[in-house]
A tleap script that builds the chain and sets N, CA, C and O, in Angstrom:
source leaprc.protein.ff14SB
mol = sequence {
  NMET HIE ILE LYS TRP ASN ALA LEU ALA GLN
  THR ALA GLY VAL SER PHE GLY ILE THR VAL
  ALA VAL VAL ALA VAL PHE ALA LEU GLY ILE
  LEU ALA LEU SER ARG ARG GLU ALA ALA LEU
  THR ALA ARG ARG GLU ALA ALA GLY PRO ASN
  ALA PRO VAL ALA GLY GLY ARG LEU ALA LEU
  ALA GLY ALA TYR ALA CYS PHE ALA VAL CYS
  GLY ALA ALA VAL LEU TYR GLY LEU SER LEU
  ILE ALA ASN CLYS
}
set mol.1.N position { 18.970 -24.341 -28.074 }
set mol.1.CA position { 18.423 -23.841 -27.179 }
set mol.1.C position { 16.911 -23.339 -27.683 }
set mol.1.O position { 16.675 -22.740 -28.733 }
set mol.2.N position { 15.808 -23.799 -26.507 }
set mol.2.CA position { 14.781 -23.725 -27.170 }
set mol.2.C position { 13.990 -22.991 -26.046 }
set mol.2.O position { 13.819 -23.534 -24.954 }
set mol.3.N position { 13.418 -21.510 -26.385 }
set mol.3.CA position { 12.709 -20.882 -25.331 }
set mol.3.C position { 11.058 -21.045 -25.499 }
set mol.3.O position { 10.403 -21.067 -26.541 }
set mol.4.N position { 10.521 -21.174 -23.840 }
set mol.4.CA position { 8.944 -21.514 -24.024 }
set mol.4.C position { 8.762 -20.023 -23.376 }
set mol.4.O position { 8.851 -19.435 -22.298 }
set mol.5.N position { 8.365 -19.749 -25.110 }
set mol.5.CA position { 7.592 -18.495 -25.080 }
set mol.5.C position { 6.523 -18.091 -24.666 }
set mol.5.O position { 6.268 -16.889 -24.601 }
set mol.6.N position { 5.601 -19.138 -24.266 }
set mol.6.CA position { 4.496 -19.057 -23.421 }
set mol.6.C position { 4.523 -19.221 -21.815 }
set mol.6.O position { 3.514 -18.920 -21.177 }
set mol.7.N position { 5.505 -19.626 -21.261 }
set mol.7.CA position { 5.776 -19.422 -20.136 }
set mol.7.C position { 6.633 -18.045 -20.047 }
set mol.7.O position { 6.330 -17.384 -19.053 }
set mol.8.N position { 7.335 -17.641 -20.622 }
set mol.8.CA position { 7.782 -16.234 -20.681 }
set mol.8.C position { 6.969 -15.037 -20.745 }
set mol.8.O position { 7.421 -13.983 -20.298 }
set mol.9.N position { 5.675 -15.103 -21.320 }
set mol.9.CA position { 4.813 -14.358 -21.452 }
set mol.9.C position { 4.089 -14.418 -20.240 }
set mol.9.O position { 3.683 -13.410 -19.662 }
set mol.10.N position { 3.872 -15.888 -19.733 }
set mol.10.CA position { 2.846 -15.865 -18.430 }
set mol.10.C position { 3.849 -15.062 -17.344 }
set mol.10.O position { 3.421 -14.104 -16.700 }
set mol.11.N position { 4.972 -15.461 -17.233 }
set mol.11.CA position { 5.810 -14.794 -16.225 }
set mol.11.C position { 5.592 -13.385 -16.236 }
set mol.11.O position { 4.953 -12.737 -15.407 }
set mol.12.N position { 6.188 -12.968 -17.263 }
set mol.12.CA position { 5.941 -11.108 -17.516 }
set mol.12.C position { 4.855 -10.847 -17.463 }
set mol.12.O position { 4.937 -9.659 -17.151 }
set mol.13.N position { 3.612 -11.106 -17.547 }
set mol.13.CA position { 2.230 -10.854 -17.365 }
set mol.13.C position { 1.847 -11.244 -15.771 }
set mol.13.O position { 0.902 -10.599 -15.318 }
set mol.14.N position { 2.217 -11.825 -15.237 }
set mol.14.CA position { 2.104 -11.998 -13.759 }
set mol.14.C position { 2.758 -10.976 -12.948 }
set mol.14.O position { 2.304 -10.230 -12.080 }
set mol.15.N position { 4.034 -11.125 -13.476 }
set mol.15.CA position { 4.792 -9.782 -12.634 }
set mol.15.C position { 4.311 -8.479 -12.516 }
set mol.15.O position { 4.206 -7.705 -11.565 }
set mol.16.N position { 4.005 -8.405 -13.872 }
set mol.16.CA position { 3.482 -6.854 -14.041 }
set mol.16.C position { 2.196 -6.706 -13.565 }
set mol.16.O position { 1.932 -5.519 -13.370 }
set mol.17.N position { 1.170 -7.573 -13.269 }
set mol.17.CA position { 0.135 -7.545 -12.674 }
set mol.17.C position { 0.235 -7.388 -11.241 }
set mol.17.O position { -0.529 -6.637 -10.635 }
set mol.18.N position { 1.266 -8.154 -10.589 }
set mol.18.CA position { 1.265 -8.002 -9.031 }
set mol.18.C position { 2.174 -6.712 -8.855 }
set mol.18.O position { 2.169 -6.273 -7.706 }
set mol.19.N position { 2.897 -6.070 -9.707 }
set mol.19.CA position { 4.014 -4.799 -9.672 }
set mol.19.C position { 2.430 -3.502 -9.489 }
set mol.19.O position { 2.341 -2.565 -8.695 }
set mol.20.N position { 1.620 -3.863 -10.324 }
set mol.20.CA position { 0.607 -2.987 -10.467 }
set mol.20.C position { -0.302 -2.836 -9.128 }
set mol.20.O position { -0.641 -1.805 -8.546 }
set mol.21.N position { -0.554 -4.041 -8.861 }
set mol.21.CA position { -1.331 -4.559 -7.717 }
set mol.21.C position { -0.558 -3.855 -6.407 }
set mol.21.O position { -1.197 -3.234 -5.557 }
set mol.22.N position { 0.643 -3.998 -6.358 }
set mol.22.CA position { 1.411 -3.650 -5.093 }
set mol.22.C position { 1.189 -2.186 -4.990 }
set mol.22.O position { 0.667 -1.654 -4.010 }
set mol.23.N position { 1.620 -1.543 -6.070 }
set mol.23.CA position { 1.484 -0.153 -6.031 }
set mol.23.C position { 0.093 0.709 -5.929 }
set mol.23.O position { -0.149 1.746 -5.311 }
set mol.24.N position { -0.653 -0.032 -6.688 }
set mol.24.CA position { -2.165 0.723 -6.278 }
set mol.24.C position { -2.375 0.559 -4.685 }
set mol.24.O position { -2.873 1.537 -4.128 }
set mol.25.N position { -2.074 -0.495 -3.930 }
set mol.25.CA position { -2.334 -0.686 -2.719 }
set mol.25.C position { -1.473 0.449 -1.790 }
set mol.25.O position { -2.118 1.206 -1.065 }
set mol.26.N position { -0.347 0.516 -1.829 }
set mol.26.CA position { 0.548 1.593 -1.323 }
set mol.26.C position { 0.112 2.849 -1.360 }
set mol.26.O position { 0.112 3.604 -0.387 }
set mol.27.N position { -0.486 3.279 -3.087 }
set mol.27.CA position { -0.945 4.582 -3.090 }
set mol.27.C position { -2.602 4.862 -2.408 }
set mol.27.O position { -3.082 5.956 -2.108 }
set mol.28.N position { -3.301 3.402 -2.280 }
set mol.28.CA position { -4.686 3.793 -1.183 }
set mol.28.C position { -3.940 3.957 0.455 }
set mol.28.O position { -4.606 4.496 1.339 }
set mol.29.N position { -2.809 3.550 0.692 }
set mol.29.CA position { -2.278 3.900 1.944 }
set mol.29.C position { -1.850 5.005 2.101 }
set mol.29.O position { -2.162 5.529 3.170 }
set mol.30.N position { -1.102 5.703 1.275 }
set mol.30.CA position { -1.143 6.876 1.201 }
set mol.30.C position { -1.958 8.181 0.978 }
set mol.30.O position { -1.780 9.328 1.390 }
set mol.31.N position { -3.057 7.539 0.071 }
set mol.31.CA position { -4.269 8.187 0.027 }
set mol.31.C position { -4.974 8.320 1.447 }
set mol.31.O position { -5.455 9.378 1.853 }
set mol.32.N position { -4.980 7.029 2.209 }
set mol.32.CA position { -5.887 7.149 3.203 }
set mol.32.C position { -4.914 8.079 4.843 }
set mol.32.O position { -5.460 8.369 5.907 }
set mol.33.N position { -3.653 8.284 4.524 }
set mol.33.CA position { -2.929 8.948 5.373 }
set mol.33.C position { -3.197 10.625 4.986 }
set mol.33.O position { -3.216 11.525 5.826 }
set mol.34.N position { -3.340 10.748 3.928 }
set mol.34.CA position { -3.456 12.013 3.377 }
set mol.34.C position { -5.042 12.560 3.866 }
set mol.34.O position { -5.090 13.664 4.409 }
set mol.35.N position { -6.024 11.970 3.717 }
set mol.35.CA position { -7.260 12.332 4.222 }
set mol.35.C position { -7.553 12.488 5.677 }
set mol.35.O position { -8.324 13.274 6.229 }
set mol.36.N position { -6.394 11.125 6.425 }
set mol.36.CA position { -6.891 11.385 7.932 }
set mol.36.C position { -6.122 13.000 8.151 }
set mol.36.O position { -6.643 13.824 8.904 }
set mol.37.N position { -5.162 13.225 7.582 }
set mol.37.CA position { -4.503 14.846 7.819 }
set mol.37.C position { -5.450 15.568 7.695 }
set mol.37.O position { -5.954 16.074 8.697 }
set mol.38.N position { -5.941 15.807 6.453 }
set mol.38.CA position { -6.824 16.605 6.099 }
set mol.38.C position { -8.310 16.617 6.725 }
set mol.38.O position { -9.000 17.629 6.601 }
set mol.39.N position { -8.749 15.583 7.338 }
set mol.39.CA position { -9.621 15.556 8.339 }
set mol.39.C position { -9.500 16.378 9.685 }
set mol.39.O position { -10.336 17.123 10.196 }
set mol.40.N position { -8.223 16.036 10.124 }
set mol.40.CA position { -7.536 16.216 11.407 }
set mol.40.C position { -7.435 17.883 11.281 }
set mol.40.O position { -7.991 18.668 12.048 }
set mol.41.N position { -6.614 18.234 10.157 }
set mol.41.CA position { -6.658 19.710 10.293 }
set mol.41.C position { -7.851 20.337 10.232 }
set mol.41.O position { -7.980 21.425 10.792 }
set mol.42.N position { -8.722 19.848 9.663 }
set mol.42.CA position { -10.234 20.569 9.367 }
set mol.42.C position { -11.000 20.543 10.816 }
set mol.42.O position { -11.874 21.353 11.125 }
set mol.43.N position { -10.586 19.608 11.551 }
set mol.43.CA position { -11.229 19.642 13.004 }
set mol.43.C position { -10.312 20.607 14.110 }
set mol.43.O position { -10.904 21.089 15.076 }
set mol.44.N position { -8.907 20.849 13.926 }
set mol.44.CA position { -8.237 21.799 14.400 }
set mol.44.C position { -8.492 23.316 14.155 }
set mol.44.O position { -8.215 24.213 14.950 }
set mol.45.N position { -8.979 23.439 13.113 }
set mol.45.CA position { -9.477 24.889 12.594 }
set mol.45.C position { -10.628 25.176 13.096 }
set mol.45.O position { -10.907 26.230 13.667 }
set mol.46.N position { -11.541 24.007 12.855 }
set mol.46.CA position { -13.036 24.346 13.515 }
set mol.46.C position { -12.848 24.406 14.943 }
set mol.46.O position { -13.514 25.337 15.396 }
set mol.47.N position { -12.256 23.834 15.766 }
set mol.47.CA position { -11.844 23.559 17.316 }
set mol.47.C position { -11.277 24.560 18.089 }
set mol.47.O position { -11.396 24.725 19.303 }
set mol.48.N position { -10.600 25.270 17.216 }
set mol.48.CA position { -9.744 26.408 17.988 }
set mol.48.C position { -7.982 25.633 18.110 }
set mol.48.O position { -7.665 24.449 17.995 }
set mol.49.N position { -7.233 26.683 18.342 }
set mol.49.CA position { -5.877 26.465 18.527 }
set mol.49.C position { -5.445 25.542 19.539 }
set mol.49.O position { -4.507 24.782 19.296 }
set mol.50.N position { -6.197 25.527 20.960 }
set mol.50.CA position { -5.916 25.009 21.953 }
set mol.50.C position { -6.676 23.669 22.643 }
set mol.50.O position { -6.496 23.132 23.736 }
set mol.51.N position { -7.632 23.350 21.501 }
set mol.51.CA position { -8.442 22.336 21.809 }
set mol.51.C position { -7.842 20.805 21.533 }
set mol.51.O position { -7.230 20.836 20.466 }
set mol.52.N position { -7.811 19.631 22.062 }
set mol.52.CA position { -7.609 18.573 21.717 }
set mol.52.C position { -8.527 17.977 20.560 }
set mol.52.O position { -9.750 17.845 20.514 }
set mol.53.N position { -7.384 17.617 19.509 }
set mol.53.CA position { -8.245 16.691 18.193 }
set mol.53.C position { -8.005 15.407 18.244 }
set mol.53.O position { -6.906 14.965 18.578 }
set mol.54.N position { -8.971 14.698 17.932 }
set mol.54.CA position { -8.491 12.981 18.024 }
set mol.54.C position { -9.532 12.777 16.831 }
set mol.54.O position { -10.404 13.503 16.354 }
set mol.55.N position { -9.062 11.431 16.536 }
set mol.55.CA position { -9.703 10.703 15.458 }
set mol.55.C position { -9.189 10.312 14.018 }
set mol.55.O position { -8.027 10.566 13.701 }
set mol.56.N position { -9.863 9.835 13.349 }
set mol.56.CA position { -8.750 9.241 12.379 }
set mol.56.C position { -8.350 8.147 12.171 }
set mol.56.O position { -7.589 7.790 11.271 }
set mol.57.N position { -8.991 7.318 13.263 }
set mol.57.CA position { -8.316 6.167 13.836 }
set mol.57.C position { -8.517 5.075 12.250 }
set mol.57.O position { -7.601 4.505 11.656 }
set mol.58.N position { -9.816 5.066 11.936 }
set mol.58.CA position { -10.131 4.257 10.782 }
set mol.58.C position { -9.443 4.185 9.560 }
set mol.58.O position { -9.209 3.163 8.915 }
set mol.59.N position { -9.089 5.521 9.245 }
set mol.59.CA position { -8.305 5.791 8.363 }
set mol.59.C position { -6.682 5.143 7.957 }
set mol.59.O position { -6.061 4.534 7.085 }
set mol.60.N position { -6.531 5.919 9.580 }
set mol.60.CA position { -5.064 5.248 10.133 }
set mol.60.C position { -5.052 3.439 9.941 }
set mol.60.O position { -4.296 2.916 9.122 }
set mol.61.N position { -5.781 2.804 10.616 }
set mol.61.CA position { -5.964 1.562 10.599 }
set mol.61.C position { -5.995 0.896 9.016 }
set mol.61.O position { -5.374 -0.109 8.670 }
set mol.62.N position { -6.785 1.638 8.253 }
set mol.62.CA position { -6.588 0.925 6.648 }
set mol.62.C position { -5.077 1.676 6.145 }
set mol.62.O position { -4.521 0.938 5.332 }
set mol.63.N position { -4.513 2.576 6.341 }
set mol.63.CA position { -3.258 2.862 6.002 }
set mol.63.C position { -2.412 2.047 6.524 }
set mol.63.O position { -1.508 2.015 5.689 }
set mol.64.N position { -2.111 1.328 7.425 }
set mol.64.CA position { -1.347 0.295 8.207 }
set mol.64.C position { -1.657 -0.994 7.449 }
set mol.64.O position { -0.758 -1.713 7.013 }
set mol.65.N position { -2.909 -1.255 7.309 }
set mol.65.CA position { -3.266 -2.652 6.530 }
set mol.65.C position { -2.679 -2.620 5.075 }
set mol.65.O position { -2.052 -3.563 4.595 }
set mol.66.N position { -2.966 -1.337 4.360 }
set mol.66.CA position { -2.163 -1.483 3.177 }
set mol.66.C position { -0.829 -1.585 3.422 }
set mol.66.O position { -0.136 -2.324 2.724 }
set mol.67.N position { -0.372 -0.949 4.312 }
set mol.67.CA position { 1.544 -0.829 4.110 }
set mol.67.C position { 1.701 -2.284 4.395 }
set mol.67.O position { 2.446 -2.979 3.704 }
set mol.68.N position { 0.941 -2.812 5.505 }
set mol.68.CA position { 1.018 -4.460 5.708 }
set mol.68.C position { 1.123 -5.294 4.506 }
set mol.68.O position { 2.049 -6.057 4.232 }
set mol.69.N position { -0.096 -5.023 3.720 }
set mol.69.CA position { 0.118 -5.994 2.512 }
set mol.69.C position { 1.156 -5.944 1.557 }
set mol.69.O position { 1.573 -6.941 0.968 }
set mol.70.N position { 1.588 -4.768 1.390 }
set mol.70.CA position { 2.967 -4.339 0.548 }
set mol.70.C position { 4.197 -4.927 1.083 }
set mol.70.O position { 5.072 -5.485 0.422 }
set mol.71.N position { 4.175 -4.772 2.148 }
set mol.71.CA position { 5.548 -5.350 3.206 }
set mol.71.C position { 5.412 -7.067 2.856 }
set mol.71.O position { 6.256 -7.921 2.587 }
set mol.72.N position { 4.060 -7.096 2.993 }
set mol.72.CA position { 3.945 -8.937 3.102 }
set mol.72.C position { 4.491 -9.396 1.235 }
set mol.72.O position { 5.218 -10.356 0.980 }
set mol.73.N position { 4.046 -8.657 0.424 }
set mol.73.CA position { 4.246 -9.191 -1.162 }
set mol.73.C position { 5.846 -9.014 -1.142 }
set mol.73.O position { 6.563 -9.773 -1.795 }
set mol.74.N position { 6.288 -8.126 -0.475 }
set mol.74.CA position { 7.980 -7.544 -0.843 }
set mol.74.C position { 8.464 -8.736 -0.190 }
set mol.74.O position { 9.225 -9.398 -0.896 }
set mol.75.N position { 8.227 -9.206 0.998 }
set mol.75.CA position { 8.994 -10.529 1.909 }
set mol.75.C position { 8.503 -11.746 0.944 }
set mol.75.O position { 9.455 -12.453 0.615 }
set mol.76.N position { 7.581 -12.054 0.549 }
set mol.76.CA position { 7.659 -13.124 0.020 }
set mol.76.C position { 8.067 -13.335 -1.684 }
set mol.76.O position { 8.271 -14.450 -2.163 }
set mol.77.N position { 8.125 -12.308 -2.320 }
set mol.77.CA position { 9.108 -12.030 -3.345 }
set mol.77.C position { 10.417 -12.347 -2.795 }
set mol.77.O position { 11.225 -13.067 -3.382 }
set mol.78.N position { 10.642 -11.746 -1.544 }
set mol.78.CA position { 12.163 -11.877 -1.388 }
set mol.78.C position { 12.485 -13.898 -1.073 }
set mol.78.O position { 13.236 -14.622 -1.727 }
set mol.79.N position { 11.721 -14.234 -0.038 }
set mol.79.CA position { 11.568 -15.636 0.040 }
set mol.79.C position { 11.824 -16.194 -1.403 }
set mol.79.O position { 12.875 -16.737 -1.745 }
set mol.80.N position { 10.620 -15.971 -2.288 }
set mol.80.CA position { 11.133 -16.858 -3.582 }
set mol.80.C position { 12.389 -16.891 -3.903 }
set mol.80.O position { 12.990 -17.941 -4.129 }
set mol.81.N position { 13.031 -15.457 -3.964 }
set mol.81.CA position { 14.381 -15.535 -4.653 }
set mol.81.C position { 15.467 -16.120 -3.631 }
set mol.81.O position { 16.518 -16.644 -4.000 }
set mol.82.N position { 15.096 -15.972 -2.372 }
set mol.82.CA position { 16.228 -16.291 -1.492 }
set mol.82.C position { 16.060 -18.104 -1.466 }
set mol.82.O position { 17.002 -18.863 -1.243 }
set mol.83.N position { 14.952 -18.441 -1.686 }
set mol.83.CA position { 15.213 -20.229 -1.563 }
set mol.83.C position { 15.497 -20.792 -2.785 }
set mol.83.O position { 15.159 -21.937 -3.087 }
set mol.84.N position { 16.061 -20.091 -3.455 }
set mol.84.CA position { 16.157 -20.680 -5.156 }
set mol.84.C position { 17.920 -21.116 -4.991 }
set mol.84.O position { 18.529 -21.601 -5.944 }
savepdb mol mol.pdb
quit
């Protein structure tokens, strides 16, 4: 039995890199949601208890985009596994 160490190292490196990238993108999505909530809370406190508060659409769209990228990466990985 012969092990191709170079191929094993490349596979481990790519797997680690993709994992770190997906976790970082997910963390950016969580950060965007957190910043949106903080901004909305500050607007609520400044406007008063009964005033309507809107905004944060860009942060929400960014968060959804980050989560969509993570979901696409997971689905792609599952498709690679399922096709074997």
